[in-house]
C-alpha positions in Angstrom: 2.9 -82.5 17.5 5.4 -85.3 18.0 3.5 -88.4 18.8 6.0 -89.3 21.5 5.1 -86.1 23.4 2.3 -85.6 25.9 0.5 -82.3 25.8 -1.0 -81.0 29.1 -3.5 -78.2 28.7 -4.0 -76.4 32.0 -7.6 -75.1 31.7 -8.5 -72.2 34.0 -12.3 -71.8 34.2 -13.7 -69.1 32.0 -10.5 -68.5 30.1 -11.5 -69.9 26.7 -10.6 -73.5 27.7 -13.7 -75.2 26.5 -13.3 -73.7 23.0 -9.6 -74.8 23.0 -10.5 -78.3 24.1 -12.9 -78.6 21.1 -10.1 -77.6 18.8 -7.7 -80.1 20.3 -10.3 -82.9 19.9 -10.2 -82.2 16.2 -6.4 -82.0 16.1 -5.6 -85.2 18.0 -8.9 -87.1 18.1 -11.3 -87.0 21.0 -10.5 -90.5 22.2 -6.8 -89.5 22.5 -7.6 -86.6 24.8 -8.0 -87.5 28.5 -10.3 -85.2 30.5 -8.8 -84.9 34.0 -10.9 -84.2 37.1 -10.4 -84.2 40.8 -11.8 -87.7 41.1 -10.3 -89.6 38.2 -6.6 -88.8 38.6 -6.0 -92.1 40.5 -7.8 -93.9 37.6 -5.5 -92.2 35.1 -2.4 -93.2 37.0 -3.6 -96.8 37.4 -4.0 -97.3 33.6 -1.6 -99.9 32.1 1.3 -98.5 30.1 -0.2 -99.4 26.7 -3.3 -97.3 27.6 -1.3 -94.4 28.8 0.7 -94.5 25.7 -2.4 -93.8 23.6 -3.0 -90.5 25.4 -1.8 -87.5 23.4 -3.5 -84.8 25.5 -4.4 -84.3 29.1 -6.9 -81.5 29.6 -9.3 -80.2 32.3 -9.8 -77.8 35.1 -8.0 -79.9 37.7 -4.7 -81.6 37.1 -3.6 -82.5 40.6 0.1 -82.8 41.2 0.6 -81.0 37.9 4.4 -80.8 37.9 4.8 -84.4 38.8 2.1 -85.9 36.7 4.3 -86.4 33.6 6.6 -88.6 35.6 4.0 -91.3 35.2 4.3 -91.3 31.4 7.1 -92.5 29.2 6.9 -89.3 27.1 8.3 -85.8 27.0 5.7 -83.2 28.1 4.4 -80.1 26.5 2.5 -77.6 28.7 0.1 -75.0 27.3 -2.5 -72.7 28.9 -4.6 -69.7 28.2 -4.8 -66.7 30.6 -7.5 -64.1 30.8 -7.8 -60.6 32.4 -8.5 -61.7 36.0 -11.2 -59.2 36.8 -13.1 -60.0 33.6 -12.6 -63.7 34.3 -14.1 -63.4 37.8 -17.1 -61.4 36.5 -17.7 -64.0 33.8 -17.5 -66.9 36.2 -19.9 -65.3 38.6 -22.6 -64.7 36.0 -22.0 -68.2 34.5 -23.0 -69.5 37.9 -25.7 -66.9 38.5 -27.4 -67.7 35.2 -27.6 -71.4 36.1 -25.1 -72.8 33.7 -23.0 -74.4 36.5 -24.1 -77.3 38.7 -23.0 -75.0 41.6 -26.3 -73.4 42.9 -24.9 -71.7 46.0 -24.9 -68.3 44.3 -28.6 -68.5 43.3 -29.9 -70.2 46.5 -28.1 -67.6 48.7 -28.7 -64.6 46.5 -25.0 -63.7 46.6 -24.0 -60.5 44.8 -20.8 -60.4 42.8 -19.1 -58.7 45.7 -20.3 -61.5 48.1 -19.1 -64.1 45.6 -15.6 -62.7 45.7 -15.1 -61.9 49.4 -17.1 -64.5 51.4 -14.5 -67.2 51.0 -16.8 -69.9 49.8 -15.7 -69.9 46.1 -12.0 -70.6 45.6 -12.4 -69.8 41.8 -13.0 -66.1 42.8 -9.5 -65.6 44.2 -6.2 -65.8 42.3 -7.3 -69.0 40.4 -4.7 -68.6 37.6 -1.8 -68.4 40.0 -3.1 -71.5 41.7 -3.3 -73.4 38.5 0.1 -72.4 37.1 1.9 -72.9 40.4 0.5 -76.4 40.7 -1.9 -75.6 43.6 -5.4 -75.7 42.1 -7.2 -76.8 45.2 -5.7 -74.9 48.0 -8.2 -73.2 50.4 -9.5 -69.7 49.8 -7.1 -67.0 51.1 -4.0 -69.2 51.1 -2.5 -68.2 47.8 0.9 -66.6 48.4 3.4 -64.4 46.6 5.7 -67.4 46.6 3.1 -69.2 44.5 3.1 -66.2 42.1 6.8 -66.5 41.8 6.5 -70.2 41.1 3.9 -69.6 38.5 6.1 -67.1 36.7 9.0 -69.5 36.8 6.8 -72.2 35.3 5.7 -69.9 32.5 9.3 -69.3 31.7 10.7 -72.8 32.1 7.8 -75.3 31.8 5.2 -73.9 29.4 5.7 -74.2 25.7 2.8 -71.8 25.1 0.9 -69.3 27.2 -1.9 -67.8 25.2 -3.9 -64.7 26.1 -7.7 -64.7 25.9 -7.8 -61.1 24.7 -5.5 -62.2 21.8 -7.5 -65.4 21.2 -7.0 -65.7 17.4 -3.4 -64.7 17.6 -2.9 -67.4 20.2 -4.5 -70.0 18.0 -2.3 -69.2 15.0 0.8 -69.4 17.3 -0.4 -72.8 18.4 -1.0 -73.9 14.9 2.4 -72.9 13.7 4.2 -74.3 16.7 2.5 -77.7 16.8 1.5 -78.2 13.2 -2.2 -77.9 13.8 -4.6 -77.9 10.8 -7.2 -75.1 10.7 -8.0 -74.2 14.3 -11.4 -72.9 13.4 -13.9 -72.6 16.3 -17.3 -71.8 17.5 -17.2 -70.1 20.9 -18.3 -72.5 23.6 -19.4 -72.1 27.2 -19.9 -68.3 26.6 -21.6 -66.4 29.4 -24.2 -64.3 27.6 -26.1 -61.3 29.0 -23.5 -60.5 31.5 -22.4 -56.9 32.2 -19.1 -55.6 31.0 -16.3 -54.7 33.4 -17.0 -51.1 32.7 -20.6 -51.5 34.0 -19.5 -52.9 37.4 -19.6 -50.5 40.3 -16.2 -49.3 41.6 -16.5 -50.7 45.1 -17.1 -54.2 43.7 -14.2 -53.8 41.2 -11.9 -52.9 44.1 -12.9 -56.0 46.0 -12.2 -58.2 42.9 -8.8 -56.5 42.5 -7.9 -56.9 46.2 -8.6 -60.7 46.1 -6.9 -61.2 42.7 -3.9 -59.0 43.0 -1.5 -62.0 42.4 -3.5 -63.0 39.3 -3.3 -59.5 38.0 0.5 -59.5 38.3 0.8 -62.9 36.7 -1.5 -61.8 33.8 0.4 -58.6 33.2 3.7 -60.6 33.1 2.3 -63.2 30.6 0.5 -60.5 28.5 3.7 -58.4 28.1 5.6 -61.6 27.2 3.0 -62.5 24.6 2.9 -59.0 23.1 6.6 -59.1 22.7 6.3 -62.4 20.8 3.7 -60.8 18.6 6.1 -57.9 17.7 8.6 -60.5 16.5 6.2 -62.2 14.2 6.8 -61.8 10.4 4.4 -60.9 7.6 3.5 -64.5 7.0 2.0 -64.9 10.5 -0.2 -61.8 10.0 -1.3 -63.0 6.5 -2.4 -66.3 8.0 -4.1 -64.5 10.9 -6.0 -62.2 8.4 -7.2 -65.1 6.3 -8.2 -67.1 9.4 -10.4 -64.3 10.6 -12.1 -64.0 7.3 -12.9 -67.7 7.1 -13.6 -68.7 10.7 -17.2 -67.3 10.7 -18.0 -69.9 8.0 -17.1 -72.7 10.5 -20.6 -72.1 11.9 -22.1 -73.1 8.6 -22.8 -76.9 8.2 -22.1 -78.9 5.1 -20.3 -78.3 1.8 -19.7 -74.6 2.2 -17.8 -75.1 5.4 -15.8 -78.0 3.9 -14.9 -75.8 0.9 -13.8 -72.9 3.0 -11.7 -75.0 5.4 -10.1 -76.7 2.4 -9.3 -73.4 0.8 -7.7 -72.2 4.0 -5.6 -75.3 4.2 -4.3 -74.7 0.6 -3.5 -71.1 1.6 -1.5 -72.3 4.6 0.4 -74.9 2.5 1.4 -72.1 0.0 2.8 -70.0 2.9 5.1 -72.7 4.2 
């Protein structure tokens, strides 16, 4: 990535963002990646210019004032994000909370079902979260996401985002990022995974209908982005698919510590260099 550009990674909860953030730490250096939260935006904006200039990546769940934030930096901006099937994302987020991985204990203490979690209005994450993020409205109250925001999110995908990956095409998304921004071996271990959760096919139909009802805008956004991504995949040449194939063969070794991992990643880098 051009060092004069600022990358903003819009991280929707339970859409592969924690894994992506780990990859980006290796690409740009963890100290050059600023983790945004609801409470530290004012601290970020108050940094002196020489400190802001060191930041290569902004990443996190909450980037308030998303579309105006780059005005506070003397850099061009690159926006990237990862989207996920909205129904599966909501199910994953519910069980992430239910199994105690989140600091939010309301689900456990109130014994909320998945259906309750979606429709009781207490949890904004359960309703059209991806439209909220990509339209620049991450913290609006439950039930206030509008079709106009969906249209804004779609316009932003087309005009503002340099890359919109798809969770269900995770490896393909990584190879696209690698090629576009000159990343070196985006190997990964899955992080923040919700284990022991039911599949979408195992959820009762009534609950699925409730999730669909409260995430209809997200479903439309996801379908639009997914079709656009699949069209890009169709345009990729044989070199892309060769790199993808080798990446998938070597990535499992990234879990192995020590010399074997170093050898495999070095071998992959040599392969990449030969393809360019």
